[in-house]
C-alpha positions, -999 to +999 in steps of 0.1 A: +005+087-031-009+122-028-010+142+005-044+144+020-046+181+012-043+172-025-071+146-024-050+116-014-066+087+004-036+069+019-002+077+032+031+061+023+024+032+047-010+027+030-030+039+060-063+056+051-062+092+063-085+098+093-092+061+099-074+039+125-062+004+116-073+005+079-049+000+050-059+001+014-039-010-016-047-018-052-031-012-086-038+025-085-005+030-067+014+018-098+018+039-129-006+028-156+021+017-180+034-007-153+000-020-142+007-057-151+001-090-134+038-091-122+034-056-108+003-067-089+023-096-074+051-073-063+026-048-048+009-076-029+042-090-016+053-055-004+021-049+014+023-083+031+058-075+043+047-041+056+018-055+075+039-083+090+066-059+101+040-037+118+026-068+136+061-079+146+060-110+125+094-121+110+093-132+073+121-153+061 
């Protein structure tokens, strides 16, 4: 992810710069050579864990 000054849209926690309570994720965070179905599943799982942790939800 790029810093806002370099044209980035989200920070390392996927929060949109300048907008409260909005996260964005898609396959653009993965290198193109790694943009596969399995990578999409891993990205989705990682984001789910991040959001759950922020909400105080324990995931087994």
